[in-house]
N, CA and C of each residue as an Amber inpcrd file, in Angstrom:
protein
   432
 -45.9410000  14.3860000  22.6630000 -44.2990000  14.4640000  21.5670000
 -43.5770000  14.3420000  22.7000000 -42.6760000  13.8120000  22.2410000
 -41.2890000  12.6080000  23.1270000 -40.6910000  13.9010000  22.9680000
 -40.2650000  14.4140000  24.4640000 -38.9050000  15.3990000  24.0090000
 -37.5580000  14.8280000  24.2030000 -36.7100000  15.7300000  23.4760000
 -35.1590000  14.7900000  22.6980000 -34.6920000  15.2580000  24.3040000
 -33.3220000  14.4630000  24.4830000 -33.0260000  14.4480000  26.0390000
 -31.2090000  15.1690000  24.9220000 -31.2640000  16.1970000  25.8180000
 -30.0370000  17.1050000  25.6180000 -28.4780000  16.1440000  26.2960000
 -27.4880000  15.5900000  25.2000000 -27.0210000  15.2680000  25.7840000
 -25.2090000  16.3120000  25.2760000 -25.0300000  16.5790000  26.7050000
 -24.2550000  17.4120000  26.4930000 -22.6280000  17.0620000  25.9630000
 -22.0450000  15.7070000  26.1280000 -20.9600000  15.2260000  26.7950000
 -21.1540000  14.1270000  25.1500000 -21.7840000  14.7730000  24.3670000
 -21.7540000  13.4800000  23.4610000 -21.0650000  14.2520000  22.2160000
 -19.5840000  13.1570000  22.0290000 -18.8630000  13.1800000  20.8420000
 -19.1530000  14.0530000  19.4650000 -18.7240000  15.0430000  18.7300000
 -18.8800000  15.7910000  17.8030000 -18.8900000  14.7670000  16.2780000
 -18.4990000  13.3090000  16.2670000 -17.8970000  12.7380000  15.5010000
 -19.3170000  11.7480000  15.4250000 -20.3680000  11.9050000  15.8390000
 -21.4810000  10.9030000  16.2280000 -22.3280000  12.0830000  15.1890000
 -23.1680000  10.1420000  14.2680000 -24.0580000  10.3100000  13.6170000
 -25.1450000  11.4370000  13.9930000 -26.0040000  12.3080000  13.4530000
 -27.2060000  12.9460000  13.7180000 -27.9450000  11.6410000  12.6080000
 -28.7890000  10.9630000  13.6270000 -30.0230000  10.0320000  12.8270000
 -31.3100000  11.1250000  11.8660000 -31.7130000  11.1210000  10.6950000
 -33.2110000  11.9420000  10.5590000 -33.6390000  11.0470000   9.6800000
 -33.7720000   9.9150000  10.3870000 -34.9120000   8.8510000  10.6660000
 -35.6400000   8.9480000  10.4300000 -37.5840000   8.7290000  10.0120000
 -38.5270000   9.0160000  10.3860000 -39.0270000  10.5530000  10.0730000
 -38.4400000  11.4420000   9.3590000 -38.6790000  12.7890000   8.9380000
 -38.7160000  12.5450000   7.4240000 -40.0090000  13.6800000   6.7920000
 -40.4160000  13.2550000   5.5920000 -39.2550000  14.4760000   4.8700000
 -38.5360000  15.2080000   5.1590000 -37.5810000  15.8340000   4.6670000
 -36.2340000  15.4810000   4.6290000 -35.6740000  15.8630000   3.8760000
 -34.0510000  15.1690000   3.3200000 -33.5000000  15.7980000   4.6320000
 -31.9670000  15.2630000   4.8620000 -30.9970000  16.2190000   5.6480000
 -30.9880000  17.1930000   5.6790000 -30.5290000  17.7060000   4.3720000
 -30.1370000  18.9490000   3.6220000 -31.1410000  20.2890000   4.0820000
 -32.8770000  19.9060000   4.0300000 -33.6040000  20.7300000   4.1910000
 -33.5290000  20.7930000   5.5810000 -33.2500000  20.2150000   6.2710000
 -33.4420000  20.5280000   7.9950000 -32.3270000  20.9910000   8.3850000
 -31.1760000  20.5510000   8.0110000 -29.8560000  21.2860000   8.5020000
 -29.7690000  22.7500000   7.8730000 -30.2990000  22.9070000   6.9140000
 -30.4020000  24.3320000   6.2760000 -31.1820000  25.0320000   7.1060000
 -32.2810000  24.4930000   7.6170000 -33.3170000  25.5120000   8.3370000
 -33.1610000  25.4640000   9.7750000 -32.4210000  24.6480000  10.3340000
 -31.6580000  25.0270000  11.6020000 -30.4910000  25.8280000  11.3870000
 -29.9470000  25.7660000  10.4200000 -28.5320000  27.0200000  10.1300000
 -29.2080000  28.2760000  10.1620000 -30.5600000  28.2560000   9.2220000
 -30.9280000  29.9010000   8.8060000 -31.2960000  30.5200000  10.0660000
 -31.9890000  29.6750000  11.6240000 -32.8590000  29.5530000  12.2160000
 -31.4240000  30.3580000  13.5810000 -30.1200000  29.5710000  13.5240000
 -29.6300000  29.8710000  14.6050000 -28.2420000  30.8610000  13.9000000
 -27.6760000  30.9440000  12.7420000 -26.7970000  31.8040000  12.1600000
 -27.1220000  33.2130000  11.5430000 -28.3530000  33.0170000  11.6610000
 -29.0830000  34.6010000  10.9080000 -29.6780000  35.0620000  12.1120000
 -30.2330000  36.2280000  12.1090000 -30.8830000  36.9630000  12.7230000
 -32.2340000  37.2160000  12.5280000 -32.5790000  35.5250000  12.2970000
 -33.8940000  35.4120000  11.2480000 -35.0300000  34.6270000  12.7950000
 -36.4200000  35.2420000  13.3460000 -37.3740000  34.3690000  13.4990000
 -37.5550000  33.1580000  12.5800000 -38.4050000  32.3050000  13.5310000
 -38.8170000  30.8870000  12.9610000 -40.0400000  31.2370000  12.0130000
 -40.8320000  32.4010000  12.0740000 -41.4620000  32.7850000  10.6420000
 -41.0100000  32.7710000   9.8520000 -40.1540000  33.8320000  10.0310000
 -38.9060000  34.2040000   8.9210000 -38.2510000  32.8710000   7.9120000
 -37.9890000  31.9770000   8.7270000 -37.1720000  30.6920000   8.2880000
 -38.4810000  30.1960000   7.4640000 -39.2370000  29.6520000   7.8340000
 -40.3910000  29.7200000   7.2650000 -40.7290000  30.0960000   5.9170000
 -40.7900000  31.5460000   5.7620000 -41.3030000  31.9340000   4.6520000
 -40.0140000  31.8000000   3.9160000 -38.3660000  31.8640000   4.3520000
 -37.5190000  31.6030000   3.1630000 -37.6940000  30.0190000   2.6480000
 -37.9220000  29.3050000   3.2820000 -38.1250000  27.7510000   2.8300000
 -39.6970000  27.9250000   1.8410000 -40.7080000  28.3530000   2.5820000
 -41.5870000  28.6200000   1.1780000 -41.3100000  29.1900000  -0.1650000
 -40.5740000  29.8500000   0.0050000 -40.0990000  31.0640000  -1.1130000
 -39.0070000  29.5850000  -2.2270000 -38.5030000  28.6250000  -1.7230000
 -38.1550000  28.1390000  -2.2750000 -38.2940000  26.8350000  -2.3350000
 -39.6930000  26.5850000  -2.4820000 -40.8400000  25.4100000  -2.6320000
 -40.8320000  24.4860000  -1.5600000 -40.4200000  24.6960000  -0.2850000
 -40.5710000  23.9150000   0.9380000 -41.4720000  24.2370000   2.0290000
 -42.8590000  23.6490000   2.0690000 -44.0340000  23.9630000   2.8560000
 -43.9200000  23.2740000   4.1030000 -43.7480000  24.2080000   5.4140000
 -43.7950000  23.4010000   6.5720000 -44.1670000  24.8570000   7.5350000
 -44.0950000  24.3230000   8.2920000 -44.7110000  25.4360000   9.8630000
 -43.6140000  25.8790000   9.9880000 -43.5740000  27.1450000  10.8660000
 -42.5840000  27.4810000  12.1520000 -42.4580000  26.5020000  13.1270000
 -43.5390000  26.0750000  13.7040000 -43.3310000  24.9830000  14.8500000
 -41.9310000  23.4900000  14.1220000 -42.5270000  23.5340000  13.1530000
 -41.6700000  22.3120000  12.7490000 -39.8730000  22.9660000  12.6920000
 -39.9490000  24.2440000  12.4820000 -38.4070000  24.6340000  12.3420000
 -38.1230000  24.5760000  13.5900000 -39.0720000  25.0720000  14.8580000
 -38.4780000  25.0980000  16.1850000 -38.1700000  23.7360000  16.8270000
 -39.3310000  22.2040000  16.5810000 -39.0260000  21.1490000  16.9670000
 -37.2570000  20.6240000  16.2730000 -37.0790000  21.0000000  15.0370000
 -35.9060000  20.8460000  14.2960000 -34.8640000  21.6750000  15.3580000
 -34.8650000  22.8930000  15.5200000 -34.1640000  23.2290000  16.1420000
 -33.4820000  22.9900000  17.4840000 -34.2800000  22.5630000  18.5510000
 -34.7350000  21.8260000  19.3140000 -34.0060000  20.5270000  19.2200000
 -34.2400000  19.4880000  18.4900000 -33.9650000  18.1270000  18.1620000
 -32.3290000  18.2540000  17.5970000 -32.1050000  18.8070000  16.6880000
 -30.8090000  18.7040000  15.8570000 -30.0590000  20.0270000  16.2910000
 -30.4810000  21.2360000  16.4050000 -29.5740000  22.3750000  16.8140000
 -27.7080000  22.0610000  17.4640000 -28.0820000  21.2720000  18.6340000
 -27.0150000  21.0090000  19.4990000 -25.8330000  20.1760000  18.3400000
 -26.5110000  19.4610000  17.8630000 -25.5720000  17.9850000  17.0720000
 -25.1130000  18.6630000  15.8180000 -25.3990000  19.6270000  15.0820000
 -24.9380000  20.5250000  13.9650000 -24.2580000  21.6400000  14.3960000
 -24.2510000  22.3610000  15.9770000 -23.1710000  23.1680000  16.1460000
 -22.0570000  22.4550000  16.3160000 -22.0230000  21.1250000  17.0570000
 -21.2230000  20.5320000  17.6170000 -20.0300000  20.2060000  16.0170000
 -21.0980000  19.8070000  15.2360000 -19.9940000  19.4090000  13.5940000
 -19.3410000  20.4480000  13.2630000 -20.4240000  21.6250000  13.1190000
 -19.6010000  22.8930000  12.6370000 -18.5270000  23.4210000  13.6870000
 -18.6780000  23.0020000  14.8340000 -17.2290000  23.6180000  15.8370000
 -16.1050000  22.4780000  15.1700000 -16.3470000  21.4490000  15.3100000
 -15.5080000  20.4240000  15.3870000 -15.0470000  20.4960000  14.1100000
 -15.2890000  20.9860000  13.1050000 -14.3470000  21.0430000  11.7610000
 -13.6000000  22.6500000  11.5500000 -14.3810000  23.6710000  12.3540000
 -13.4930000  24.7900000  12.0890000 -12.3060000  24.9430000  12.4970000
 -11.6690000  26.0510000  11.6630000  -9.7610000  26.3380000  12.2710000
 -10.0860000  26.8150000  13.6970000  -9.1960000  26.1810000  14.1920000
  -9.0500000  27.1430000  16.0420000  -8.3090000  28.3720000  15.3400000
  -8.7810000  29.1610000  15.9550000  -8.2270000  30.8630000  15.9220000
  -6.4460000  30.6660000  16.2170000  -6.1920000  31.5310000  15.3180000
  -4.7900000  31.6480000  15.2410000  -4.5780000  32.4630000  16.3980000
  -2.8750000  32.4870000  16.7180000  -2.1160000  33.3570000  17.7710000
  -1.7830000  34.2580000  17.4390000  -1.4840000  34.9080000  16.0990000
  -1.4840000  36.1580000  15.5230000  -2.8690000  36.9810000  15.3370000
  -3.1290000  38.1960000  15.7070000  -3.9980000  38.8980000  15.6400000
  -3.6850000  40.4180000  14.3440000  -4.6690000  40.5240000  14.1300000
  -4.1290000  41.9270000  12.9060000  -5.3380000  43.1000000  13.2230000
  -5.9860000  44.0070000  13.6880000  -6.3260000  44.8900000  13.2340000
  -6.4070000  45.5290000  11.7540000  -7.3190000  45.3870000  10.9820000
  -7.3550000  46.3030000   9.8000000  -8.4340000  47.3680000   9.9760000
  -8.3180000  48.3420000   9.3670000  -8.8800000  49.9670000   9.2080000
  -9.0580000  50.1580000   7.8360000 -10.5110000  50.3000000   7.5300000
 -10.6380000  50.5840000   6.2600000 -11.7370000  52.0330000   6.2950000
 -12.1510000  52.8870000   5.4900000 -13.0810000  53.9380000   5.4260000
 -14.1970000  53.5910000   4.6640000 -15.1420000  53.9140000   4.9790000
 -16.5030000  53.1900000   3.8650000 -17.2880000  54.3560000   4.4150000
 -18.3950000  54.6180000   3.3010000 -19.0430000  55.6160000   2.6070000
 -20.5380000  55.5120000   2.9710000 -21.2490000  55.1500000   4.6230000
 -23.0290000  54.6520000   4.7900000 -23.6820000  56.2820000   4.9500000
 -24.4590000  56.2140000   3.7670000 -25.5000000  57.3730000   3.8130000
 -24.3950000  58.3950000   3.2500000 -23.3900000  58.5520000   2.7270000
 -22.9560000  59.6830000   2.5110000 -21.8280000  60.3420000   3.1710000
 -21.7590000  59.5310000   4.6230000 -21.2930000  60.3240000   5.5860000
 -19.8800000  58.9030000   5.8070000 -18.8850000  59.2900000   6.0270000
 -16.9930000  58.7040000   5.8110000 -17.6590000  58.0010000   8.1900000
 -17.0530000  56.6220000   7.3870000 -17.1950000  56.0860000   8.8090000
 -15.4760000  55.0960000   8.7320000 -15.0060000  54.5570000   9.6080000
 -14.4170000  54.0000000   9.9990000 -14.5600000  52.4830000  10.1240000
 -14.0540000  51.5650000  10.0010000 -14.1960000  50.3710000  10.0940000
 -13.1030000  49.1490000  10.5410000 -13.5200000  49.1130000  11.4320000
 -12.2790000  48.5650000  11.8610000 -12.3450000  46.8010000  12.3600000
 -11.4700000  45.7220000  11.8490000 -11.6780000  44.5220000  11.5670000
 -10.5190000  43.5240000  12.2200000 -10.9900000  43.2130000  13.7200000
  -9.7470000  42.0020000  14.4100000  -9.8520000  40.5120000  13.5130000
  -8.7600000  40.4210000  12.6680000  -8.2170000  39.1310000  11.8680000
  -7.4750000  38.5810000  12.2990000  -7.3020000  37.2290000  12.5370000
  -6.7230000  36.2000000  12.7310000  -5.3100000  35.9500000  11.6100000
  -4.6460000  34.9830000  11.9620000  -3.8560000  34.6930000  11.0020000
  -3.8470000  33.7490000  10.1340000  -5.6580000  33.0560000  10.0290000
  -6.0670000  32.3610000   9.0850000  -7.1570000  33.1400000   8.0440000
  -7.0730000  34.4310000   8.5630000  -7.8780000  34.9510000   7.6470000
  -9.6790000  35.2090000   8.1710000  -9.7210000  34.8210000   9.2860000
 -10.9620000  34.5540000  10.0110000 -11.1180000  35.8050000  10.6620000
 -12.2900000  36.6980000  10.7140000 -13.0010000  37.6330000  11.0840000
 -12.7070000  37.4640000  12.5220000 -12.6990000  38.3170000  13.6690000
 -13.2390000  38.0890000  15.0310000 -13.9890000  38.5630000  15.4430000
 -13.8010000  39.9670000  15.1250000 -14.8570000  41.4570000  15.4730000
 -15.0630000  42.4570000  14.6210000 -16.0270000  43.0060000  14.6220000
 -16.0550000  44.2300000  13.5670000 -16.3630000  45.5160000  14.4150000
 -15.9510000  46.9640000  14.4360000 -16.1440000  47.5940000  14.5300000
 -16.6970000  48.9480000  13.6020000 -17.5750000  49.5040000  14.2320000
 -17.8230000  50.9610000  12.8350000 -17.5910000  52.1230000  13.9060000
 -16.8990000  53.0810000  13.1950000 -17.1090000  54.5120000  13.9400000
 -17.0910000  55.6740000  13.3860000 -18.0300000  56.4380000  13.2780000
 -18.4620000  57.4090000  12.8660000 -17.2780000  58.8460000  13.0650000
 -16.3020000  58.5450000  14.0020000 -15.0560000  59.2730000  14.1670000
 -13.4800000  58.2200000  14.4480000 -12.8330000  58.6690000  13.8140000
 -11.7030000  57.8090000  13.8170000 -10.7660000  57.9620000  15.0820000
 -11.0540000  56.7510000  15.7430000 -10.1970000  56.7950000  17.0680000
  -9.5310000  55.4480000  17.4480000  -8.1560000  55.3460000  16.8450000
  -7.3140000  54.0490000  17.0040000  -7.3820000  53.2720000  18.3700000
  -7.2540000  54.4130000  19.3630000  -7.0940000  53.9080000  20.9770000
  -8.3310000  53.1300000  21.3440000  -9.6860000  53.4050000  21.2980000
 -11.1650000  52.8010000  21.4720000 -11.0410000  51.4910000  20.9190000
 -10.6350000  51.5540000  19.4000000 -10.6990000  50.2090000  18.1660000
  -9.7780000  48.8650000  19.2430000  -8.4390000  49.5260000  19.1360000
  -7.7370000  48.8620000  19.9970000  -8.0720000  48.3430000  21.0660000
  -8.8840000  49.1380000  22.1470000  -9.1870000  48.7190000  23.4640000
 -10.5710000  47.9890000  23.1400000 -11.3780000  48.1550000  22.6950000
 -12.2410000  46.8460000  22.1330000 -11.8550000  45.6980000  21.5240000
 -10.8620000  45.4980000  20.8360000 -10.5770000  44.6040000  20.6810000
  -9.7630000  43.7330000  21.5010000  -9.1460000  44.2820000  22.1380000
  -8.5470000  43.6030000  23.4890000  -9.2980000  43.2300000  24.5140000
 -10.4510000  43.7990000  24.6570000 -10.8420000  43.6080000  25.7380000
 -11.8590000  42.0850000  25.2370000 -12.1310000  42.5780000  23.6400000
 -12.7840000  40.8630000  23.5290000 -12.4300000  39.9480000  24.1440000
 -10.9840000  39.9570000  23.8440000 -10.2860000  38.4610000  24.3240000
  -9.0920000  38.8090000  24.6460000  -9.0930000  38.6220000  26.1590000
  -8.0070000  39.1110000  26.7470000  -6.4070000  38.2370000  26.3920000
  -6.5590000  36.6810000  25.9960000  -5.6360000  35.9830000  25.3410000
  -5.6300000  36.3570000  23.8430000  -5.4420000  37.5680000  23.2470000
  -5.2670000  37.4510000  22.2390000  -4.0480000  37.1760000  20.9400000
  -3.3060000  37.3010000  22.3830000  -2.0610000  36.8360000  21.1490000
  -1.4880000  38.6500000  20.8280000  -0.7060000  38.5910000  19.9190000
   0.1640000  39.8920000  19.3980000  -1.0140000  40.3000000  19.0730000
  -1.1230000  41.8430000  18.7810000  -2.3000000  42.5350000  18.1530000
  -1.3350000  43.7130000  17.2170000  -1.5930000  43.7810000  15.9670000
  -0.9900000  44.6220000  14.8820000  -1.9060000  45.4500000  14.3030000
  -1.6020000  47.0750000  14.0710000  -2.3540000  47.6420000  14.0510000
  -1.9620000  47.8540000  12.3040000  -2.7810000  47.6730000  11.2390000
  -1.6010000  48.2380000   9.8100000  -3.0400000  49.6490000   9.2820000
């Protein structure tokens, strides 16, 4: 098998060629997305696709990830919204196994979730410190 050369400086607008593959580009893209986006192993991705009627091996998923992963990631990053300059820290009380926990979320002005923290005790200073350490240039951080 010829190894695919990684192109680090290729623009995100380049089209990905799926020529020569027996699976449609949607299936290949979905398998690569499952592997990189969710905490799944190659064999788990194989099982999920088998449940949908797609018969392939985990080695096929690995090869697709090596070959198409970088191009798909570039395309996703280029279409994603940029982070907003205003961040908000939201607090919600949730019940996990019958115990009260505090869920903190750092959200930008566009509604994109930047970070999440769950605490068994309410500690506002620790939550603010965690969110500030995640990105030093976060802009204004407001607590509601």
